[in-house]
PDBQT receptor file of N, H, CA, C and O in Angstrom, charges set to zero:
ATOM      1  N   MET A   1      21.773 158.775 100.155  1.00  0.00    +0.000 N 
ATOM      2  CA  MET A   1      20.612 160.036 100.191  1.00  0.00    +0.000 C 
ATOM      3  C   MET A   1      20.090 159.907 101.733  1.00  0.00    +0.000 C 
ATOM      4  O   MET A   1      19.915 158.956 102.494  1.00  0.00    +0.000 OA
ATOM      5  N   TYR A   2      19.930 161.279 101.825  1.00  0.00    +0.000 N 
ATOM      6  H   TYR A   2      20.071 162.052 101.207  1.00  0.00    +0.000 HD
ATOM      7  CA  TYR A   2      19.273 161.488 103.317  1.00  0.00    +0.000 C 
ATOM      8  C   TYR A   2      17.652 162.039 102.992  1.00  0.00    +0.000 C 
ATOM      9  O   TYR A   2      17.136 162.516 101.981  1.00  0.00    +0.000 OA
ATOM     10  N   GLY A   3      17.149 161.736 104.319  1.00  0.00    +0.000 N 
ATOM     11  H   GLY A   3      17.569 161.348 105.140  1.00  0.00    +0.000 HD
ATOM     12  CA  GLY A   3      15.712 162.368 104.155  1.00  0.00    +0.000 C 
ATOM     13  C   GLY A   3      15.505 163.201 105.076  1.00  0.00    +0.000 C 
ATOM     14  O   GLY A   3      16.241 163.187 106.062  1.00  0.00    +0.000 OA
ATOM     15  N   ILE A   4      14.378 164.186 104.959  1.00  0.00    +0.000 N 
ATOM     16  H   ILE A   4      13.780 164.197 104.157  1.00  0.00    +0.000 HD
ATOM     17  CA  ILE A   4      13.930 164.983 106.144  1.00  0.00    +0.000 C 
ATOM     18  C   ILE A   4      14.223 164.771 107.607  1.00  0.00    +0.000 C 
ATOM     19  O   ILE A   4      14.649 165.466 108.530  1.00  0.00    +0.000 OA
ATOM     20  N   GLY A   5      13.774 163.390 107.425  1.00  0.00    +0.000 N 
ATOM     21  H   GLY A   5      13.428 162.826 106.675  1.00  0.00    +0.000 HD
ATOM     22  CA  GLY A   5      13.717 162.778 108.855  1.00  0.00    +0.000 C 
ATOM     23  C   GLY A   5      14.961 162.378 109.504  1.00  0.00    +0.000 C 
ATOM     24  O   GLY A   5      15.064 161.989 110.667  1.00  0.00    +0.000 OA
ATOM     25  N   ASP A   6      16.001 162.522 108.552  1.00  0.00    +0.000 N 
ATOM     26  H   ASP A   6      15.917 162.838 107.607  1.00  0.00    +0.000 HD
ATOM     27  CA  ASP A   6      17.139 162.094 109.378  1.00  0.00    +0.000 C 
ATOM     28  C   ASP A   6      18.096 163.583 109.716  1.00  0.00    +0.000 C 
ATOM     29  O   ASP A   6      19.302 163.513 109.950  1.00  0.00    +0.000 OA
ATOM     30  N   LEU A   7      17.474 164.657 109.699  1.00  0.00    +0.000 N 
ATOM     31  H   LEU A   7      16.493 164.715 109.509  1.00  0.00    +0.000 HD
ATOM     32  CA  LEU A   7      17.941 165.970 109.943  1.00  0.00    +0.000 C 
ATOM     33  C   LEU A   7      17.156 166.347 111.120  1.00  0.00    +0.000 C 
ATOM     34  O   LEU A   7      17.767 166.939 112.009  1.00  0.00    +0.000 OA
ATOM     35  N   TYR A   8      15.904 166.107 111.284  1.00  0.00    +0.000 N 
ATOM     36  H   TYR A   8      15.407 165.626 110.562  1.00  0.00    +0.000 HD
ATOM     37  CA  TYR A   8      15.012 166.713 112.039  1.00  0.00    +0.000 C 
ATOM     38  C   TYR A   8      14.162 165.758 112.824  1.00  0.00    +0.000 C 
ATOM     39  O   TYR A   8      13.796 164.751 112.219  1.00  0.00    +0.000 OA
ATOM     40  N   PRO A   9      13.792 165.907 114.057  1.00  0.00    +0.000 N 
ATOM     41  CA  PRO A   9      12.699 164.829 114.450  1.00  0.00    +0.000 C 
ATOM     42  C   PRO A   9      11.699 164.783 113.876  1.00  0.00    +0.000 C 
ATOM     43  O   PRO A   9      11.359 165.754 113.200  1.00  0.00    +0.000 OA
ATOM     44  N   HIS A  10      10.839 163.552 113.963  1.00  0.00    +0.000 N 
ATOM     45  H   HIS A  10      11.115 162.763 114.512  1.00  0.00    +0.000 HD
ATOM     46  CA  HIS A  10       9.713 163.176 113.146  1.00  0.00    +0.000 C 
ATOM     47  C   HIS A  10       8.614 164.443 113.510  1.00  0.00    +0.000 C 
ATOM     48  O   HIS A  10       8.104 165.113 112.612  1.00  0.00    +0.000 OA
ATOM     49  N   TYR A  11       8.350 164.649 114.841  1.00  0.00    +0.000 N 
ATOM     50  H   TYR A  11       8.764 164.104 115.570  1.00  0.00    +0.000 HD
ATOM     51  CA  TYR A  11       7.522 165.708 115.360  1.00  0.00    +0.000 C 
ATOM     52  C   TYR A  11       7.357 166.967 114.760  1.00  0.00    +0.000 C 
ATOM     53  O   TYR A  11       6.257 167.459 114.509  1.00  0.00    +0.000 OA
ATOM     54  N   VAL A  12       8.814 167.672 114.450  1.00  0.00    +0.000 N 
ATOM     55  H   VAL A  12       9.708 167.273 114.654  1.00  0.00    +0.000 HD
ATOM     56  CA  VAL A  12       9.030 168.821 113.818  1.00  0.00    +0.000 C 
ATOM     57  C   VAL A  12       8.727 169.020 112.337  1.00  0.00    +0.000 C 
ATOM     58  O   VAL A  12       8.132 170.030 111.960  1.00  0.00    +0.000 OA
ATOM     59  N   TRP A  13       9.125 168.074 111.494  1.00  0.00    +0.000 N 
ATOM     60  H   TRP A  13       9.608 167.253 111.799  1.00  0.00    +0.000 HD
ATOM     61  CA  TRP A  13       8.498 168.093 110.119  1.00  0.00    +0.000 C 
ATOM     62  C   TRP A  13       7.326 167.780 110.044  1.00  0.00    +0.000 C 
ATOM     63  O   TRP A  13       6.700 168.539 109.303  1.00  0.00    +0.000 OA
ATOM     64  N   GLN A  14       6.588 166.786 110.601  1.00  0.00    +0.000 N 
ATOM     65  H   GLN A  14       7.096 166.169 111.203  1.00  0.00    +0.000 HD
ATOM     66  CA  GLN A  14       5.217 166.568 110.802  1.00  0.00    +0.000 C 
ATOM     67  C   GLN A  14       4.379 167.563 111.000  1.00  0.00    +0.000 C 
ATOM     68  O   GLN A  14       3.335 167.595 110.348  1.00  0.00    +0.000 OA
ATOM     69  N   ALA A  15       4.681 168.555 111.933  1.00  0.00    +0.000 N 
ATOM     70  H   ALA A  15       5.529 168.528 112.462  1.00  0.00    +0.000 HD
ATOM     71  CA  ALA A  15       4.016 169.641 112.603  1.00  0.00    +0.000 C 
ATOM     72  C   ALA A  15       3.962 170.639 111.412  1.00  0.00    +0.000 C 
ATOM     73  O   ALA A  15       3.037 171.406 111.148  1.00  0.00    +0.000 OA
ATOM     74  N   GLU A  16       5.177 170.472 110.721  1.00  0.00    +0.000 N 
ATOM     75  H   GLU A  16       5.929 169.848 110.935  1.00  0.00    +0.000 HD
ATOM     76  CA  GLU A  16       5.113 171.982 109.678  1.00  0.00    +0.000 C 
ATOM     77  C   GLU A  16       4.422 171.515 108.460  1.00  0.00    +0.000 C 
ATOM     78  O   GLU A  16       4.154 172.390 107.637  1.00  0.00    +0.000 OA
ATOM     79  N   GLY A  17       4.070 170.253 108.180  1.00  0.00    +0.000 N 
ATOM     80  H   GLY A  17       4.287 169.542 108.849  1.00  0.00    +0.000 HD
ATOM     81  CA  GLY A  17       3.317 170.027 106.846  1.00  0.00    +0.000 C 
ATOM     82  C   GLY A  17       4.511 169.430 105.923  1.00  0.00    +0.000 C 
ATOM     83  O   GLY A  17       4.174 169.459 104.740  1.00  0.00    +0.000 OA
ATOM     84  N   ILE A  18       5.642 168.966 106.099  1.00  0.00    +0.000 N 
ATOM     85  H   ILE A  18       5.916 168.943 107.061  1.00  0.00    +0.000 HD
ATOM     86  CA  ILE A  18       6.832 168.912 105.433  1.00  0.00    +0.000 C 
ATOM     87  C   ILE A  18       6.821 167.381 105.126  1.00  0.00    +0.000 C 
ATOM     88  O   ILE A  18       7.022 166.624 106.076  1.00  0.00    +0.000 OA
ATOM     89  N   GLU A  19       6.594 166.832 103.829  1.00  0.00    +0.000 N 
ATOM     90  H   GLU A  19       6.430 167.447 103.057  1.00  0.00    +0.000 HD
ATOM     91  CA  GLU A  19       6.505 165.687 103.528  1.00  0.00    +0.000 C 
ATOM     92  C   GLU A  19       8.128 165.216 103.594  1.00  0.00    +0.000 C 
ATOM     93  O   GLU A  19       9.086 165.936 103.313  1.00  0.00    +0.000 OA
ATOM     94  N   ASP A  20       8.167 164.007 103.979  1.00  0.00    +0.000 N 
ATOM     95  H   ASP A  20       7.388 163.422 104.207  1.00  0.00    +0.000 HD
ATOM     96  CA  ASP A  20       9.492 163.266 104.327  1.00  0.00    +0.000 C 
ATOM     97  C   ASP A  20       9.954 162.738 102.885  1.00  0.00    +0.000 C 
ATOM     98  O   ASP A  20       9.145 162.041 102.271  1.00  0.00    +0.000 OA
ATOM     99  N   ARG A  21      11.291 163.041 102.255  1.00  0.00    +0.000 N 
ATOM    100  H   ARG A  21      11.948 163.607 102.753  1.00  0.00    +0.000 HD
ATOM    101  CA  ARG A  21      11.494 163.013 101.177  1.00  0.00    +0.000 C 
ATOM    102  C   ARG A  21      13.064 163.149 101.144  1.00  0.00    +0.000 C 
ATOM    103  O   ARG A  21      13.725 163.803 101.951  1.00  0.00    +0.000 OA
ATOM    104  N   THR A  22      13.532 162.451 100.117  1.00  0.00    +0.000 N 
ATOM    105  H   THR A  22      12.995 161.920  99.462  1.00  0.00    +0.000 HD
ATOM    106  CA  THR A  22      15.347 162.414 100.072  1.00  0.00    +0.000 C 
ATOM    107  C   THR A  22      15.794 164.025  99.723  1.00  0.00    +0.000 C 
ATOM    108  O   THR A  22      15.254 164.816  98.949  1.00  0.00    +0.000 OA
ATOM    109  N   ILE A  23      16.725 164.162 100.401  1.00  0.00    +0.000 N 
ATOM    110  H   ILE A  23      17.163 163.520 101.030  1.00  0.00    +0.000 HD
ATOM    111  CA  ILE A  23      17.401 165.520 100.086  1.00  0.00    +0.000 C 
ATOM    112  C   ILE A  23      18.719 165.422  99.063  1.00  0.00    +0.000 C 
ATOM    113  O   ILE A  23      19.731 164.868  99.491  1.00  0.00    +0.000 OA
ATOM    114  N   PRO A  24      18.702 165.863  97.963  1.00  0.00    +0.000 N 
ATOM    115  CA  PRO A  24      19.728 165.714  96.941  1.00  0.00    +0.000 C 
ATOM    116  C   PRO A  24      21.007 166.293  97.500  1.00  0.00    +0.000 C 
ATOM    117  O   PRO A  24      20.954 167.435  97.957  1.00  0.00    +0.000 OA
ATOM    118  N   PHE A  25      22.022 165.707  97.513  1.00  0.00    +0.000 N 
ATOM    119  H   PHE A  25      22.065 164.780  97.141  1.00  0.00    +0.000 HD
ATOM    120  CA  PHE A  25      23.657 166.129  97.737  1.00  0.00    +0.000 C 
ATOM    121  C   PHE A  25      24.595 166.027  96.714  1.00  0.00    +0.000 C 
ATOM    122  O   PHE A  25      24.938 164.878  96.434  1.00  0.00    +0.000 OA
ATOM    123  N   ASP A  26      25.050 166.857  96.143  1.00  0.00    +0.000 N 
ATOM    124  H   ASP A  26      24.772 167.790  96.370  1.00  0.00    +0.000 HD
ATOM    125  CA  ASP A  26      26.184 166.919  95.041  1.00  0.00    +0.000 C 
ATOM    126  C   ASP A  26      27.723 166.822  95.562  1.00  0.00    +0.000 C 
ATOM    127  O   ASP A  26      28.606 167.675  95.470  1.00  0.00    +0.000 OA
ATOM    128  N   SER A  27      27.771 165.565  96.119  1.00  0.00    +0.000 N 
ATOM    129  H   SER A  27      27.053 164.873  96.194  1.00  0.00    +0.000 HD
ATOM    130  CA  SER A  27      29.199 165.354  96.795  1.00  0.00    +0.000 C 
ATOM    131  C   SER A  27      30.444 165.797  96.267  1.00  0.00    +0.000 C 
ATOM    132  O   SER A  27      31.427 166.229  96.869  1.00  0.00    +0.000 OA
ATOM    133  N   ARG A  28      30.204 165.581  94.733  1.00  0.00    +0.000 N 
ATOM    134  H   ARG A  28      29.405 165.230  94.244  1.00  0.00    +0.000 HD
ATOM    135  CA  ARG A  28      31.674 166.098  93.892  1.00  0.00    +0.000 C 
ATOM    136  C   ARG A  28      31.820 167.739  93.956  1.00  0.00    +0.000 C 
ATOM    137  O   ARG A  28      32.941 168.246  94.002  1.00  0.00    +0.000 OA
ATOM    138  N   ALA A  29      30.659 168.516  93.956  1.00  0.00    +0.000 N 
ATOM    139  H   ALA A  29      29.748 168.105  93.918  1.00  0.00    +0.000 HD
ATOM    140  CA  ALA A  29      30.546 169.804  93.803  1.00  0.00    +0.000 C 
ATOM    141  C   ALA A  29      31.072 170.353  95.251  1.00  0.00    +0.000 C 
ATOM    142  O   ALA A  29      31.800 171.344  95.318  1.00  0.00    +0.000 OA
ATOM    143  N   PHE A  30      30.615 169.583  96.472  1.00  0.00    +0.000 N 
ATOM    144  H   PHE A  30      30.024 168.778  96.418  1.00  0.00    +0.000 HD
ATOM    145  CA  PHE A  30      31.018 169.774  97.865  1.00  0.00    +0.000 C 
ATOM    146  C   PHE A  30      32.578 169.869  97.981  1.00  0.00    +0.000 C 
ATOM    147  O   PHE A  30      33.218 170.814  98.442  1.00  0.00    +0.000 OA
ATOM    148  N   LEU A  31      33.115 168.546  97.404  1.00  0.00    +0.000 N 
ATOM    149  H   LEU A  31      32.595 167.778  97.029  1.00  0.00    +0.000 HD
ATOM    150  CA  LEU A  31      34.628 168.390  97.607  1.00  0.00    +0.000 C 
ATOM    151  C   LEU A  31      35.289 169.112  96.705  1.00  0.00    +0.000 C 
ATOM    152  O   LEU A  31      36.468 169.346  96.970  1.00  0.00    +0.000 OA
ATOM    153  N   VAL A  32      34.780 169.597  95.550  1.00  0.00    +0.000 N 
ATOM    154  H   VAL A  32      33.823 169.407  95.334  1.00  0.00    +0.000 HD
ATOM    155  CA  VAL A  32      35.332 170.711  94.601  1.00  0.00    +0.000 C 
ATOM    156  C   VAL A  32      35.685 172.084  95.514  1.00  0.00    +0.000 C 
ATOM    157  O   VAL A  32      36.784 172.604  95.701  1.00  0.00    +0.000 OA
ATOM    158  N   GLY A  33      34.486 172.445  95.965  1.00  0.00    +0.000 N 
ATOM    159  H   GLY A  33      33.592 172.022  95.813  1.00  0.00    +0.000 HD
ATOM    160  CA  GLY A  33      34.627 173.637  96.811  1.00  0.00    +0.000 C 
ATOM    161  C   GLY A  33      35.319 173.592  98.030  1.00  0.00    +0.000 C 
ATOM    162  O   GLY A  33      35.915 174.613  98.374  1.00  0.00    +0.000 OA
ATOM    163  N   LEU A  34      35.350 172.654  98.707  1.00  0.00    +0.000 N 
ATOM    164  H   LEU A  34      34.866 171.825  98.427  1.00  0.00    +0.000 HD
ATOM    165  CA  LEU A  34      36.125 172.285  99.990  1.00  0.00    +0.000 C 
ATOM    166  C   LEU A  34      37.625 172.526  99.474  1.00  0.00    +0.000 C 
ATOM    167  O   LEU A  34      38.296 173.532  99.704  1.00  0.00    +0.000 OA
ATOM    168  N   ARG A  35      37.977 171.512  98.804  1.00  0.00    +0.000 N 
ATOM    169  H   ARG A  35      37.431 170.695  98.618  1.00  0.00    +0.000 HD
ATOM    170  CA  ARG A  35      39.294 171.715  98.048  1.00  0.00    +0.000 C 
ATOM    171  C   ARG A  35      39.971 173.172  97.736  1.00  0.00    +0.000 C 
ATOM    172  O   ARG A  35      41.154 173.451  97.931  1.00  0.00    +0.000 OA
ATOM    173  N   TYR A  36      38.980 174.027  97.216  1.00  0.00    +0.000 N 
ATOM    174  H   TYR A  36      38.019 173.801  97.057  1.00  0.00    +0.000 HD
ATOM    175  CA  TYR A  36      39.124 175.177  96.653  1.00  0.00    +0.000 C 
ATOM    176  C   TYR A  36      39.377 176.133  98.022  1.00  0.00    +0.000 C 
ATOM    177  O   TYR A  36      40.246 177.002  97.965  1.00  0.00    +0.000 OA
ATOM    178  N   ASP A  37      38.657 175.958  99.147  1.00  0.00    +0.000 N 
ATOM    179  H   ASP A  37      37.951 175.251  99.193  1.00  0.00    +0.000 HD
ATOM    180  CA  ASP A  37      38.737 176.709 100.207  1.00  0.00    +0.000 C 
ATOM    181  C   ASP A  37      40.188 176.334 101.007  1.00  0.00    +0.000 C 
ATOM    182  O   ASP A  37      40.892 177.146 101.607  1.00  0.00    +0.000 OA
ATOM    183  N   ASP A  38      40.443 174.852 100.846  1.00  0.00    +0.000 N 
ATOM    184  H   ASP A  38      39.870 174.193 100.359  1.00  0.00    +0.000 HD
ATOM    185  CA  ASP A  38      41.554 174.598 101.590  1.00  0.00    +0.000 C 
ATOM    186  C   ASP A  38      42.843 175.027 100.791  1.00  0.00    +0.000 C 
ATOM    187  O   ASP A  38      43.885 175.148 101.435  1.00  0.00    +0.000 OA
ATOM    188  N   VAL A  39      42.846 175.184  99.901  1.00  0.00    +0.000 N 
ATOM    189  H   VAL A  39      42.000 175.086  99.377  1.00  0.00    +0.000 HD
ATOM    190  CA  VAL A  39      44.030 175.502  98.980  1.00  0.00    +0.000 C 
ATOM    191  C   VAL A  39      44.025 177.126  99.109  1.00  0.00    +0.000 C 
ATOM    192  O   VAL A  39      45.125 177.672  99.178  1.00  0.00    +0.000 OA
ATOM    193  N   THR A  40      42.784 177.973  99.148  1.00  0.00    +0.000 N 
ATOM    194  H   THR A  40      41.889 177.529  99.092  1.00  0.00    +0.000 HD
ATOM    195  CA  THR A  40      43.107 179.359  99.316  1.00  0.00    +0.000 C 
ATOM    196  C   THR A  40      43.581 179.381 101.002  1.00  0.00    +0.000 C 
ATOM    197  O   THR A  40      44.697 179.848 101.230  1.00  0.00    +0.000 OA
ATOM    198  N   ALA A  41      42.977 179.018 101.860  1.00  0.00    +0.000 N 
ATOM    199  H   ALA A  41      42.070 178.639 101.675  1.00  0.00    +0.000 HD
ATOM    200  CA  ALA A  41      43.211 179.229 103.315  1.00  0.00    +0.000 C 
ATOM    201  C   ALA A  41      44.766 178.699 103.464  1.00  0.00    +0.000 C 
ATOM    202  O   ALA A  41      45.397 179.115 104.435  1.00  0.00    +0.000 OA
ATOM    203  N   ALA A  42      45.378 177.839 102.585  1.00  0.00    +0.000 N 
ATOM    204  H   ALA A  42      44.866 177.501 101.796  1.00  0.00    +0.000 HD
ATOM    205  CA  ALA A  42      46.925 177.461 102.933  1.00  0.00    +0.000 C 
ATOM    206  C   ALA A  42      47.625 178.577 102.386  1.00  0.00    +0.000 C 
ATOM    207  O   ALA A  42      48.614 179.063 102.936  1.00  0.00    +0.000 OA
ATOM    208  N   LYS A  43      47.088 179.040 101.205  1.00  0.00    +0.000 N 
ATOM    209  H   LYS A  43      46.285 178.646 100.758  1.00  0.00    +0.000 HD
ATOM    210  CA  LYS A  43      47.828 180.362 100.719  1.00  0.00    +0.000 C 
ATOM    211  C   LYS A  43      47.761 181.695 101.242  1.00  0.00    +0.000 C 
ATOM    212  O   LYS A  43      48.701 182.483 101.141  1.00  0.00    +0.000 OA
ATOM    213  N   ASP A  44      46.732 181.951 101.767  1.00  0.00    +0.000 N 
ATOM    214  H   ASP A  44      45.968 181.311 101.849  1.00  0.00    +0.000 HD
ATOM    215  CA  ASP A  44      46.518 182.969 102.754  1.00  0.00    +0.000 C 
ATOM    216  C   ASP A  44      47.646 182.894 103.838  1.00  0.00    +0.000 C 
ATOM    217  O   ASP A  44      48.482 183.785 103.989  1.00  0.00    +0.000 OA
ATOM    218  N   ARG A  45      47.586 181.730 104.589  1.00  0.00    +0.000 N 
ATOM    219  H   ARG A  45      46.907 181.006 104.467  1.00  0.00    +0.000 HD
ATOM    220  CA  ARG A  45      48.485 181.485 105.772  1.00  0.00    +0.000 C 
ATOM    221  C   ARG A  45      49.980 181.483 105.628  1.00  0.00    +0.000 C 
ATOM    222  O   ARG A  45      50.796 181.990 106.397  1.00  0.00    +0.000 OA
ATOM    223  N   ILE A  46      50.235 180.729 104.347  1.00  0.00    +0.000 N 
ATOM    224  H   ILE A  46      49.572 180.317 103.721  1.00  0.00    +0.000 HD
ATOM    225  CA  ILE A  46      51.632 180.970 104.126  1.00  0.00    +0.000 C 
ATOM    226  C   ILE A  46      52.115 182.184 103.597  1.00  0.00    +0.000 C 
ATOM    227  O   ILE A  46      53.331 182.339 103.707  1.00  0.00    +0.000 OA
ATOM    228  N   LYS A  47      51.293 183.344 102.896  1.00  0.00    +0.000 N 
ATOM    229  H   LYS A  47      50.305 183.219 102.807  1.00  0.00    +0.000 HD
ATOM    230  CA  LYS A  47      51.476 184.473 102.419  1.00  0.00    +0.000 C 
ATOM    231  C   LYS A  47      51.945 185.373 103.685  1.00  0.00    +0.000 C 
ATOM    232  O   LYS A  47      52.915 186.122 103.798  1.00  0.00    +0.000 OA
ATOM    233  N   GLY A  48      50.823 185.004 104.678  1.00  0.00    +0.000 N 
ATOM    234  H   GLY A  48      50.035 184.395 104.587  1.00  0.00    +0.000 HD
ATOM    235  CA  GLY A  48      50.922 186.010 106.065  1.00  0.00    +0.000 C 
ATOM    236  C   GLY A  48      52.122 185.554 106.809  1.00  0.00    +0.000 C 
ATOM    237  O   GLY A  48      52.673 186.418 107.491  1.00  0.00    +0.000 OA
ATOM    238  N   PHE A  49      52.566 184.516 106.809  1.00  0.00    +0.000 N 
ATOM    239  H   PHE A  49      52.119 183.814 106.255  1.00  0.00    +0.000 HD
ATOM    240  CA  PHE A  49      53.790 183.946 107.652  1.00  0.00    +0.000 C 
ATOM    241  C   PHE A  49      54.971 184.532 106.899  1.00  0.00    +0.000 C 
ATOM    242  O   PHE A  49      55.843 185.112 107.546  1.00  0.00    +0.000 OA
ATOM    243  N   LEU A  50      55.066 184.425 105.594  1.00  0.00    +0.000 N 
ATOM    244  H   LEU A  50      54.358 183.954 105.068  1.00  0.00    +0.000 HD
ATOM    245  CA  LEU A  50      56.540 185.087 104.872  1.00  0.00    +0.000 C 
ATOM    246  C   LEU A  50      56.413 186.604 105.002  1.00  0.00    +0.000 C 
ATOM    247  O   LEU A  50      57.444 187.264 105.123  1.00  0.00    +0.000 OA
ATOM    248  N   PHE A  51      55.218 187.203 104.985  1.00  0.00    +0.000 N 
ATOM    249  H   PHE A  51      54.380 186.667 104.886  1.00  0.00    +0.000 HD
ATOM    250  CA  PHE A  51      55.140 188.635 105.170  1.00  0.00    +0.000 C 
ATOM    251  C   PHE A  51      55.508 188.837 106.450  1.00  0.00    +0.000 C 
ATOM    252  O   PHE A  51      56.169 189.874 106.502  1.00  0.00    +0.000 OA
ATOM    253  N   GLU A  52      55.387 188.318 107.535  1.00  0.00    +0.000 N 
ATOM    254  H   GLU A  52      54.851 187.476 107.493  1.00  0.00    +0.000 HD
ATOM    255  CA  GLU A  52      55.778 188.583 108.809  1.00  0.00    +0.000 C 
ATOM    256  C   GLU A  52      57.444 188.323 109.045  1.00  0.00    +0.000 C 
ATOM    257  O   GLU A  52      58.271 189.123 109.483  1.00  0.00    +0.000 OA
ATOM    258  N   ILE A  53      57.605 187.150 108.672  1.00  0.00    +0.000 N 
ATOM    259  H   ILE A  53      56.933 186.501 108.317  1.00  0.00    +0.000 HD
ATOM    260  CA  ILE A  53      58.976 186.843 108.736  1.00  0.00    +0.000 C 
ATOM    261  C   ILE A  53      59.951 187.783 107.972  1.00  0.00    +0.000 C 
ATOM    262  O   ILE A  53      61.012 188.180 108.454  1.00  0.00    +0.000 OA
ATOM    263  N   LEU A  54      59.518 188.081 106.805  1.00  0.00    +0.000 N 
ATOM    264  H   LEU A  54      58.657 187.758 106.413  1.00  0.00    +0.000 HD
ATOM    265  CA  LEU A  54      60.277 188.929 105.899  1.00  0.00    +0.000 C 
ATOM    266  C   LEU A  54      60.454 190.683 106.186  1.00  0.00    +0.000 C 
ATOM    267  O   LEU A  54      61.225 191.558 105.793  1.00  0.00    +0.000 OA
ATOM    268  N   GLY A  55      59.119 190.599 107.215  1.00  0.00    +0.000 N 
ATOM    269  H   GLY A  55      58.492 189.888 107.535  1.00  0.00    +0.000 HD
ATOM    270  CA  GLY A  55      58.762 192.139 107.708  1.00  0.00    +0.000 C 
ATOM    271  C   GLY A  55      57.904 192.898 106.540  1.00  0.00    +0.000 C 
ATOM    272  O   GLY A  55      57.813 194.125 106.584  1.00  0.00    +0.000 OA
ATOM    273  N   LEU A  56      57.289 192.166 105.513  1.00  0.00    +0.000 N 
ATOM    274  H   LEU A  56      57.363 191.170 105.476  1.00  0.00    +0.000 HD
ATOM    275  CA  LEU A  56      56.783 192.637 104.369  1.00  0.00    +0.000 C 
ATOM    276  C   LEU A  56      55.333 193.391 104.772  1.00  0.00    +0.000 C 
ATOM    277  O   LEU A  56      54.451 192.860 104.096  1.00  0.00    +0.000 OA
ATOM    278  N   TYR A  57      54.883 194.244 105.473  1.00  0.00    +0.000 N 
ATOM    279  H   TYR A  57      55.599 194.675 106.021  1.00  0.00    +0.000 HD
ATOM    280  CA  TYR A  57      53.607 194.547 105.662  1.00  0.00    +0.000 C 
ATOM    281  C   TYR A  57      53.141 195.657 104.684  1.00  0.00    +0.000 C 
ATOM    282  O   TYR A  57      51.979 196.063 104.719  1.00  0.00    +0.000 OA
TER     283      TYR A  57
């Protein structure tokens, strides 16, 4: 887990009155979303490549 102090210098979050606490991070959801985006980008790129090679616009 990361805290607010890991993201911003101490003087920034202290001046704003933000307490230093942990920030939850769902790594499983992040990786699922990243994989989906990677697969989607790959599909779009290969589709564009094939359309260009075959002249299908």
